[in-house]
KEKE-3310 file (N, C-alpha, C; in steps of 0.2 Angstrom, whole numbers, plus 5000, padded with zeros to 4 digits):
npx = (4379:4375:4383:4376:4363:4360:4350:4352:4347:4344:4339:4323:4325:4337:4336:4338:4329:4323:4335:4349:4350:4337:4330:4335:4331:4317:4315:4321:4312:4300:4304:4305:4292:4285:4291:4287:4273:4271:4275:4267:4254:4253:4252:4259:4259:4250:4255:4268:4265:4259:4270:4279:4272:4272:4286:4290:4290:4301:4311:4312:4317:4329:4335:4337:4349:4358:4353:4354:4368:4372:4366:4372:4385:4383:4379:4390:4399:4392:4393:4407:4409:4401:4408:4420:4416:4411:4423:4430:4421:4422:4436:4435:4427:4435:4445:4438:4434:4447:4450:4440:4443:4456:4453:4445:4454:4463:4455:4453:4466:4469:4460:4466:4478:4474:4468:4480:4487:4479:4480:4493:4493:4486:4495:4507:4520:4535:4533:4536:4533:4531:4533:4527:4538:4539:4535:4545:4556:4553:4548:4544:4542:4532:4535:4538:4545:4551:4553:4561:4575:4590:4596:4586:4582:4575:4573:4578:4566:4555:4538:4526:4512:4496:4482:4472:4477:4489:4502:4515:4532:4548:4562:4574:4586:4592:4603:4595:4582:4571:4566:4551:4543:4528:4513:4505:4514:4521:4530:4528:4523:4511:4507:4491:4475:4458:4446:4433:4432:4444:4453:4469:4481:4490:4494:4497:4505:4498:4503:4497:4488:4481:4477:4476:4480:4474:4481:4483:4472:4459:4447:4434:4434:4429:4426:4420:4414:4419:4424:4436:4453:4467:4483:4492:4504:4513:4525:4535:4537:4526:4514:4501:4484:4482:4473:4473:4467:4451:4440:4436:4433:4428:4432:4428:4436:4432:4442:4453:4461:4462:4455:4452:4455:4453:4458:4454:4465:4466:4473:4475:4487:4487:4489:4493:4500:4505:4513:4515:4530:4534:4542:4549:4541:4549:4560:4558:4555:4559:4572:4568:4566:4577:4591:4598:4594:4599:4605:4597:4601:4599:4597:4598:4597:4598:4594:4581:4576:4578:4570:4557:4557:4557:4546:4535:4536:4533:4520:4514:4516:4508:4496:4494:4493:4482:4473:4474:4469:4456:4451:4451:4442:4430:4416)
npy = (5816:5807:5791:5782:5784:5777:5765:5748:5737:5723:5725:5720:5710:5704:5697:5684:5674:5659:5650:5641:5628:5626:5626:5614:5604:5605:5602:5590:5582:5584:5577:5564:5562:5562:5551:5541:5542:5540:5527:5520:5525:5529:5542:5551:5545:5549:5562:5559:5553:5563:5571:5563:5562:5575:5578:5569:5572:5581:5572:5564:5572:5576:5564:5560:5564:5556:5543:5543:5545:5532:5523:5527:5523:5509:5505:5508:5499:5487:5487:5486:5474:5466:5468:5462:5449:5446:5447:5436:5426:5427:5423:5410:5404:5406:5397:5385:5384:5382:5370:5362:5363:5358:5345:5340:5341:5331:5320:5319:5317:5305:5296:5297:5291:5278:5274:5273:5263:5252:5252:5249:5236:5229:5230:5220:5224:5230:5244:5261:5272:5290:5307:5323:5336:5349:5360:5359:5372:5376:5384:5379:5366:5352:5347:5339:5337:5324:5317:5306:5296:5290:5284:5278:5268:5272:5272:5278:5282:5276:5272:5283:5285:5289:5288:5290:5287:5286:5297:5302:5300:5295:5305:5310:5307:5310:5308:5310:5315:5315:5319:5321:5320:5325:5317:5326:5334:5341:5333:5321:5304:5290:5274:5267:5259:5258:5256:5252:5248:5242:5246:5252:5265:5281:5292:5309:5323:5340:5355:5367:5367:5359:5347:5332:5323:5312:5304:5301:5293:5286:5296:5290:5281:5270:5279:5288:5301:5301:5289:5278:5278:5266:5261:5252:5244:5241:5248:5244:5251:5257:5247:5237:5242:5253:5268:5282:5293:5301:5303:5319:5328:5327:5328:5326:5329:5333:5337:5330:5314:5310:5310:5323:5322:5326:5324:5322:5321:5307:5307:5321:5334:5344:5350:5337:5326:5314:5300:5284:5276:5266:5251:5250:5239:5233:5229:5216:5209:5198:5201:5209:5200:5200:5202:5212:5224:5237:5236:5242:5253:5249:5258:5275:5291:5290:5277:5278:5288:5280:5269:5276:5281:5270:5262:5272:5274:5261:5259:5270:5266:5254:5260:5268:5259:5252:5263:5265:5253:5253:5264:5258:5249:5256:5262)
npz = (5713:5727:5731:5739:5737:5725:5716:5718:5714:5703:5686:5679:5668:5671:5683:5694:5699:5707:5717:5710:5716:5721:5709:5704:5713:5711:5697:5697:5705:5698:5687:5692:5696:5684:5677:5686:5685:5671:5670:5679:5676:5663:5658:5649:5637:5626:5624:5620:5608:5600:5599:5592:5580:5575:5574:5565:5550:5551:5555:5544:5534:5540:5540:5527:5519:5526:5523:5509:5508:5513:5505:5493:5496:5498:5485:5477:5483:5480:5465:5464:5469:5461:5449:5452:5454:5441:5433:5439:5435:5421:5420:5425:5415:5404:5408:5408:5395:5389:5395:5390:5376:5375:5380:5369:5359:5364:5363:5349:5345:5352:5345:5332:5335:5339:5327:5319:5326:5324:5310:5309:5314:5304:5293:5285:5284:5292:5302:5308:5320:5319:5323:5316:5314:5308:5293:5278:5274:5260:5246:5234:5234:5242:5257:5272:5289:5299:5316:5316:5310:5301:5312:5318:5310:5298:5280:5264:5252:5259:5261:5268:5279:5286:5297:5287:5275:5261:5263:5259:5254:5260:5256:5259:5271:5288:5302:5314:5309:5296:5279:5271:5255:5250:5244:5237:5230:5215:5209:5213:5210:5210:5207:5205:5208:5202:5214:5212:5198:5196:5187:5182:5185:5185:5198:5200:5208:5211:5205:5208:5219:5233:5228:5218:5203:5191:5178:5160:5157:5147:5138:5137:5148:5161:5174:5188:5198:5215:5215:5223:5224:5226:5231:5220:5221:5211:5210:5218:5230:5238:5248:5242:5242:5250:5254:5243:5235:5231:5217:5213:5203:5186:5169:5154:5140:5123:5114:5117:5119:5132:5148:5160:5176:5192:5209:5226:5239:5251:5263:5272:5272:5280:5297:5301:5313:5318:5310:5301:5296:5283:5278:5261:5249:5240:5246:5250:5240:5226:5214:5198:5183:5169:5161:5155:5161:5171:5188:5202:5215:5232:5243:5248:5240:5226:5224:5228:5218:5206:5208:5209:5196:5188:5193:5191:5177:5172:5177:5170:5157:5157:5160:5149:5139:5143:5141:5127:5122:5127:5119:5107:5108:5110:5101)
capx = (4374:4379:4383:4372:4356:4359:4346:4357:4343:4345:4333:4319:4328:4343:4334:4340:4324:4325:4342:4350:4349:4330:4328:4337:4327:4311:4315:4322:4306:4296:4306:4304:4285:4283:4293:4282:4266:4271:4276:4261:4247:4254:4249:4263:4259:4247:4260:4274:4262:4258:4277:4281:4268:4274:4293:4291:4293:4308:4316:4313:4321:4336:4338:4337:4356:4361:4351:4357:4375:4372:4364:4378:4391:4381:4379:4397:4402:4389:4396:4414:4409:4398:4413:4425:4413:4411:4430:4431:4417:4425:4442:4434:4424:4441:4449:4434:4434:4453:4450:4436:4447:4461:4450:4443:4460:4466:4451:4455:4473:4469:4457:4470:4483:4471:4468:4487:4489:4475:4483:4500:4492:4484:4500:4512:4527:4537:4531:4539:4529:4535:4529:4529:4541:4538:4535:4551:4555:4555:4541:4543:4540:4528:4539:4538:4551:4548:4558:4565:4580:4593:4598:4580:4580:4572:4577:4576:4561:4550:4532:4523:4505:4493:4476:4468:4480:4496:4504:4520:4538:4554:4566:4580:4587:4597:4603:4589:4576:4570:4562:4546:4539:4521:4510:4502:4519:4520:4535:4526:4519:4510:4503:4485:4470:4452:4443:4427:4433:4450:4457:4475:4483:4496:4492:4502:4503:4496:4507:4494:4483:4482:4473:4480:4477:4474:4483:4483:4466:4455:4441:4428:4435:4424:4428:4415:4416:4418:4428:4442:4459:4471:4489:4492:4510:4517:4531:4540:4538:4520:4511:4494:4478:4482:4469:4477:4463:4445:4439:4432:4430:4429:4431:4429:4437:4432:4448:4459:4460:4462:4451:4455:4452:4455:4457:4455:4469:4463:4477:4476:4494:4487:4488:4495:4505:4508:4513:4519:4535:4534:4548:4547:4540:4554:4566:4556:4553:4565:4574:4564:4570:4580:4599:4600:4592:4604:4603:4595:4603:4593:4597:4600:4593:4599:4590:4574:4574:4578:4563:4552:4556:4555:4539:4531:4536:4530:4513:4512:4515:4502:4490:4493:4491:4474:4469:4473:4464:4449:4450:4450:4435:4425:4413)
capy = (5812:5802:5784:5778:5785:5773:5759:5743:5731:5722:5726:5713:5706:5701:5694:5677:5670:5655:5648:5635:5622:5626:5623:5607:5600:5605:5599:5582:5580:5584:5571:5558:5561:5561:5545:5537:5543:5537:5520:5517:5527:5530:5549:5554:5542:5554:5568:5557:5551:5569:5574:5559:5564:5582:5578:5564:5575:5583:5567:5561:5577:5576:5557:5559:5564:5550:5537:5544:5543:5525:5520:5528:5518:5502:5505:5508:5492:5482:5488:5484:5466:5463:5468:5457:5442:5445:5445:5429:5421:5426:5419:5403:5402:5405:5391:5379:5383:5379:5363:5358:5363:5353:5338:5339:5339:5325:5315:5318:5314:5298:5293:5296:5286:5272:5272:5272:5257:5247:5251:5245:5229:5226:5229:5215:5227:5234:5251:5264:5278:5296:5314:5328:5342:5356:5360:5361:5379:5376:5387:5376:5359:5351:5343:5339:5334:5320:5316:5299:5296:5284:5280:5274:5263:5275:5271:5283:5279:5272:5276:5286:5285:5290:5284:5291:5284:5288:5304:5304:5296:5298:5307:5312:5304:5312:5304:5310:5317:5313:5323:5317:5323:5324:5314:5331:5337:5340:5328:5314:5299:5284:5269:5266:5256:5260:5251:5250:5244:5238:5249:5255:5272:5284:5298:5314:5329:5346:5361:5374:5367:5353:5341:5327:5322:5305:5306:5295:5289:5287:5300:5286:5276:5270:5283:5292:5305:5298:5283:5278:5275:5263:5259:5245:5240:5240:5252:5242:5256:5257:5241:5238:5243:5259:5273:5287:5299:5300:5307:5325:5332:5323:5332:5322:5334:5331:5339:5326:5307:5308:5314:5327:5319:5329:5320:5324:5316:5305:5310:5328:5335:5350:5348:5330:5326:5307:5296:5278:5275:5258:5248:5249:5232:5231:5226:5209:5206:5196:5206:5208:5197:5204:5203:5218:5229:5239:5235:5248:5253:5248:5263:5281:5295:5287:5271:5280:5291:5275:5265:5280:5282:5263:5261:5276:5272:5254:5260:5274:5262:5250:5264:5271:5253:5251:5268:5263:5247:5255:5268:5254:5245:5261:5263)
capz = (5717:5732:5729:5743:5735:5719:5716:5716:5712:5695:5682:5678:5663:5674:5689:5694:5701:5712:5716:5706:5720:5721:5703:5703:5717:5708:5691:5698:5708:5693:5682:5695:5696:5677:5676:5690:5682:5665:5671:5682:5673:5656:5656:5644:5630:5621:5623:5615:5601:5597:5597:5586:5573:5573:5573:5560:5544:5552:5555:5537:5531:5542:5539:5520:5517:5529:5519:5503:5508:5514:5498:5488:5498:5496:5477:5475:5485:5476:5459:5464:5470:5455:5444:5454:5452:5434:5431:5441:5431:5414:5420:5425:5409:5399:5410:5406:5388:5387:5396:5385:5369:5376:5380:5362:5355:5366:5361:5342:5345:5354:5340:5327:5337:5339:5320:5317:5329:5320:5303:5310:5315:5298:5288:5286:5284:5298:5303:5313:5321:5319:5324:5312:5317:5305:5286:5276:5272:5253:5243:5227:5235:5247:5261:5280:5293:5305:5321:5315:5305:5300:5318:5320:5305:5292:5274:5259:5248:5263:5261:5274:5279:5292:5298:5282:5268:5259:5264:5255:5253:5262:5250:5262:5278:5292:5308:5319:5306:5289:5275:5267:5250:5251:5238:5233:5227:5208:5206:5216:5206:5213:5204:5209:5204:5204:5219:5209:5192:5195:5181:5184:5182:5189:5201:5201:5212:5207:5207:5210:5224:5237:5225:5214:5196:5188:5171:5155:5157:5141:5139:5138:5153:5167:5180:5191:5204:5221:5215:5228:5221:5231:5229:5216:5223:5206:5210:5223:5236:5242:5248:5239:5246:5254:5251:5240:5234:5228:5211:5215:5197:5180:5163:5148:5135:5117:5110:5119:5120:5139:5152:5165:5182:5198:5215:5233:5243:5257:5269:5271:5275:5285:5304:5303:5318:5319:5304:5301:5290:5281:5273:5254:5248:5236:5250:5252:5233:5222:5208:5192:5178:5164:5163:5152:5165:5176:5195:5206:5222:5237:5248:5246:5236:5219:5224:5228:5212:5201:5209:5207:5188:5185:5195:5187:5170:5171:5178:5165:5151:5158:5160:5142:5135:5144:5138:5120:5121:5128:5114:5101:5109:5109:5094)
cpx = (4378:4378:4378:4365:4355:4355:4351:4353:4343:4338:4329:4322:4333:4342:4335:4334:4326:4332:4343:4349:4341:4327:4329:4333:4320:4310:4316:4316:4301:4297:4304:4296:4282:4285:4288:4275:4266:4271:4270:4254:4247:4251:4253:4263:4256:4252:4266:4271:4262:4265:4280:4278:4271:4282:4295:4294:4300:4313:4317:4318:4328:4339:4340:4345:4359:4360:4354:4364:4376:4371:4369:4383:4389:4381:4386:4400:4399:4392:4403:4413:4406:4404:4418:4422:4412:4417:4431:4427:4420:4432:4440:4431:4430:4444:4445:4434:4441:4453:4446:4440:4452:4459:4448:4449:4463:4462:4452:4461:4473:4465:4462:4476:4480:4470:4475:4489:4485:4478:4489:4499:4490:4490:4505:4519:4529:4536:4534:4535:4533:4530:4532:4532:4539:4538:4542:4551:4557:4548:4540:4541:4536:4531:4537:4544:4548:4554:4561:4569:4584:4595:4592:4578:4576:4576:4574:4571:4555:4544:4529:4516:4503:4486:4471:4470:4487:4497:4510:4526:4544:4559:4573:4581:4593:4598:4597:4583:4576:4565:4557:4543:4532:4518:4507:4508:4519:4525:4533:4522:4518:4505:4497:4481:4463:4448:4437:4428:4439:4455:4463:4477:4489:4493:4498:4500:4501:4500:4504:4489:4485:4478:4478:4476:4479:4475:4483:4478:4461:4449:4435:4429:4430:4426:4422:4417:4414:4422:4434:4447:4464:4478:4489:4498:4514:4524:4536:4541:4532:4516:4504:4489:4477:4478:4474:4472:4456:4444:4434:4429:4432:4427:4433:4430:4436:4438:4454:4456:4460:4458:4455:4452:4456:4453:4458:4459:4465:4466:4479:4483:4493:4485:4489:4501:4509:4507:4516:4523:4535:4540:4545:4547:4545:4560:4564:4554:4559:4566:4570:4569:4572:4587:4601:4598:4597:4601:4602:4598:4597:4592:4599:4596:4593:4594:4582:4572:4574:4571:4557:4551:4554:4548:4534:4530:4532:4522:4510:4511:4509:4496:4488:4491:4484:4470:4468:4469:4457:4447:4448:4443:4429:4422:4415)
cpy = (5807:5795:5780:5779:5781:5767:5753:5737:5730:5723:5720:5708:5701:5698:5687:5672:5665:5653:5642:5628:5621:5623:5616:5602:5600:5601:5591:5579:5579:5578:5564:5556:5559:5554:5540:5537:5539:5529:5517:5519:5529:5537:5552:5551:5546:5559:5565:5555:5558:5572:5570:5561:5571:5582:5573:5567:5578:5578:5564:5566:5577:5569:5556:5559:5558:5544:5537:5542:5535:5521:5521:5523:5511:5500:5504:5501:5487:5482:5485:5476:5463:5463:5463:5450:5441:5444:5438:5424:5421:5422:5412:5400:5401:5398:5385:5378:5380:5372:5359:5358:5358:5346:5336:5337:5333:5319:5313:5315:5307:5294:5292:5291:5279:5269:5270:5265:5251:5246:5247:5238:5225:5225:5224:5217:5230:5241:5254:5271:5284:5302:5319:5334:5349:5355:5362:5368:5379:5378:5383:5368:5358:5345:5344:5336:5330:5319:5309:5299:5290:5280:5276:5269:5265:5274:5276:5279:5275:5276:5278:5287:5287:5286:5284:5288:5286:5295:5306:5298:5299:5299:5309:5310:5307:5308:5304:5313:5314:5318:5319:5322:5321:5321:5320:5335:5336:5335:5321:5310:5293:5280:5267:5261:5258:5254:5248:5246:5240:5241:5253:5261:5275:5291:5303:5320:5335:5352:5367:5373:5360:5347:5337:5326:5315:5306:5300:5290:5291:5291:5296:5280:5276:5273:5287:5296:5301:5291:5283:5274:5273:5262:5252:5241:5238:5243:5249:5246:5255:5250:5242:5238:5249:5265:5279:5293:5297:5305:5313:5328:5328:5328:5328:5327:5330:5332:5335:5319:5305:5313:5318:5325:5322:5325:5324:5319:5314:5307:5317:5330:5341:5347:5341:5331:5319:5303:5289:5278:5268:5257:5248:5241:5229:5227:5218:5206:5203:5201:5204:5204:5202:5205:5209:5225:5231:5238:5241:5248:5253:5254:5270:5285:5292:5281:5273:5283:5285:5271:5269:5280:5275:5261:5265:5275:5266:5255:5265:5270:5257:5254:5267:5265:5252:5256:5267:5258:5249:5260:5264:5250:5250:5262:5270)
cpz = (5721:5730:5733:5741:5728:5721:5714:5715:5705:5692:5681:5674:5666:5681:5689:5696:5707:5711:5712:5710:5720:5715:5702:5707:5714:5702:5692:5701:5702:5688:5685:5695:5689:5675:5679:5687:5675:5665:5674:5678:5666:5654:5651:5637:5625:5619:5618:5608:5597:5595:5592:5580:5571:5571:5567:5553:5545:5552:5548:5533:5533:5541:5531:5517:5520:5525:5512:5503:5509:5508:5493:5489:5496:5489:5475:5477:5481:5468:5459:5465:5464:5449:5445:5452:5445:5431:5433:5437:5424:5414:5421:5419:5404:5401:5407:5399:5386:5389:5392:5378:5370:5376:5373:5358:5357:5363:5353:5341:5347:5348:5334:5329:5337:5332:5317:5320:5325:5313:5304:5311:5309:5293:5290:5286:5291:5297:5309:5314:5322:5320:5319:5316:5314:5297:5284:5273:5264:5249:5237:5228:5241:5251:5268:5283:5298:5310:5321:5309:5304:5306:5321:5315:5299:5286:5269:5255:5252:5262:5268:5273:5285:5292:5292:5275:5267:5260:5260:5255:5256:5257:5253:5269:5281:5298:5312:5316:5299:5285:5271:5262:5250:5244:5234:5229:5219:5205:5209:5211:5210:5209:5208:5204:5207:5208:5216:5203:5191:5190:5185:5181:5187:5192:5202:5205:5208:5209:5209:5216:5228:5234:5221:5207:5194:5180:5166:5155:5151:5143:5140:5143:5158:5173:5182:5197:5210:5221:5219:5224:5227:5227:5225:5218:5218:5206:5214:5229:5240:5242:5245:5244:5250:5250:5249:5239:5231:5222:5213:5209:5191:5174:5157:5142:5128:5112:5112:5120:5127:5143:5158:5172:5188:5204:5221:5237:5250:5263:5268:5275:5280:5292:5305:5308:5319:5312:5305:5295:5289:5278:5266:5253:5243:5239:5251:5245:5230:5216:5202:5187:5172:5165:5160:5156:5170:5183:5198:5213:5226:5241:5244:5241:5229:5219:5224:5221:5206:5202:5207:5199:5185:5187:5191:5180:5168:5172:5173:5159:5151:5157:5153:5138:5136:5141:5130:5118:5122:5122:5108:5102:5109:5102:5091)
residu = (UNK:UNK:UNK:UNK:UNK:UNK:UNK:UNK:UNK:UNK:UNK:UNK:UNK:UNK:UNK:UNK:UNK:UNK:UNK:UNK:UNK:UNK:UNK:UNK:UNK:UNK:UNK:UNK:UNK:UNK:UNK:UNK:UNK:UNK:UNK:UNK:UNK:UNK:UNK:UNK:UNK:UNK:UNK:UNK:UNK:UNK:UNK:UNK:UNK:UNK:UNK:UNK:UNK:UNK:UNK:UNK:UNK:UNK:UNK:UNK:UNK:UNK:UNK:UNK:UNK:UNK:UNK:UNK:UNK:UNK:UNK:UNK:UNK:UNK:UNK:UNK:UNK:UNK:UNK:UNK:UNK:UNK:UNK:UNK:UNK:UNK:UNK:UNK:UNK:UNK:UNK:UNK:UNK:UNK:UNK:UNK:UNK:UNK:UNK:UNK:UNK:UNK:UNK:UNK:UNK:UNK:UNK:UNK:UNK:UNK:UNK:UNK:UNK:UNK:UNK:UNK:UNK:UNK:UNK:UNK:UNK:UNK:UNK:UNK:UNK:UNK:UNK:UNK:UNK:UNK:UNK:UNK:UNK:UNK:UNK:UNK:UNK:UNK:UNK:UNK:UNK:UNK:UNK:UNK:UNK:UNK:UNK:UNK:UNK:UNK:UNK:UNK:UNK:UNK:UNK:UNK:UNK:UNK:UNK:UNK:UNK:UNK:UNK:UNK:UNK:UNK:UNK:UNK:UNK:UNK:UNK:UNK:UNK:UNK:UNK:UNK:UNK:UNK:UNK:UNK:UNK:UNK:UNK:UNK:UNK:UNK:UNK:UNK:UNK:UNK:UNK:UNK:UNK:UNK:UNK:UNK:UNK:UNK:UNK:UNK:UNK:UNK:UNK:UNK:UNK:UNK:UNK:UNK:UNK:UNK:UNK:UNK:UNK:UNK:UNK:UNK:UNK:UNK:UNK:UNK:UNK:UNK:UNK:UNK:UNK:UNK:UNK:UNK:UNK:UNK:UNK:UNK:UNK:UNK:UNK:UNK:UNK:UNK:UNK:UNK:UNK:UNK:UNK:UNK:UNK:UNK:UNK:UNK:UNK:UNK:UNK:UNK:UNK:UNK:UNK:UNK:UNK:UNK:UNK:UNK:UNK:UNK:UNK:UNK:UNK:UNK:UNK:UNK:UNK:UNK:UNK:UNK:UNK:UNK:UNK:UNK:UNK:UNK:UNK:UNK:UNK:UNK:UNK:UNK:UNK:UNK:UNK:UNK:UNK:UNK:UNK:UNK:UNK:UNK:UNK:UNK:UNK:UNK:UNK:UNK:UNK:UNK:UNK:UNK:UNK:UNK:UNK:UNK:UNK:UNK:UNK:UNK:UNK:UNK:UNK:UNK:UNK:UNK:UNK:UNK:UNK:UNK:UNK:UNK:UNK:UNK:UNK:UNK:UNK:UNK:UNK)
# end
């Protein structure tokens, strides 16, 4: 077939129609017309409204993943911020609790120090303030160590008190520290008198607990639970009038001539921090009469032990005599 006889016109599907420039001019004019008409006459308002109603569900569906992602991000950020604020609040609460606890401890310590100062002013003896360093590492005795020693004027045998009453006695002195045997130690003995009745006796430490015991008291003696016992001053160590203990339990045993009287010490050794060390009153008293009695050393461990034995013996003898007299008077 000759090539000149071929039909070179494009099929209907591939026909171009108007030229591109023509289409541009037509559509640009139409756009200008529609914009002018919409601006002045509002002709396209209903059309836009209908399109918005039709496309609204589609917009919601398409925006759902975006909103979910934004919500998840905001939630994660909110949780992180809330956790941070909670940690900060807990830390601030801990700091406030520590400050409150420290303030309470300082108030208690100030109250104890004021009580010690008032006690120091009431006493006529020379008193030295000291701070407790630690408990003595001895499982068989009840002792503490203070931060004052012989270089500060501390003497063996000096009584030690706090704001509540008698705490113990200095038994060993070093240049910078001193050892105090507590009144609740089983080897400690303190002559006392009952503030209510005036009856004298001797208080001993208890080996099994933090309590004390009033011994050699007649079973029918006038003693009641709650009676306050104070130092009598007969041993030449403790000044008179210092609180020692209260009667906590009374057992009048029928099989014994003496009552079993348990005491609660007024000065608790637990958590004590500040104490007053007094001079023994024997330093300011004239020697006791009796040429046959051996002289007691004024200082050192021997002097302390001798004064303790002499004072405890005299007080015990006095208490035993009082108990025997009370037994004879009883029907």
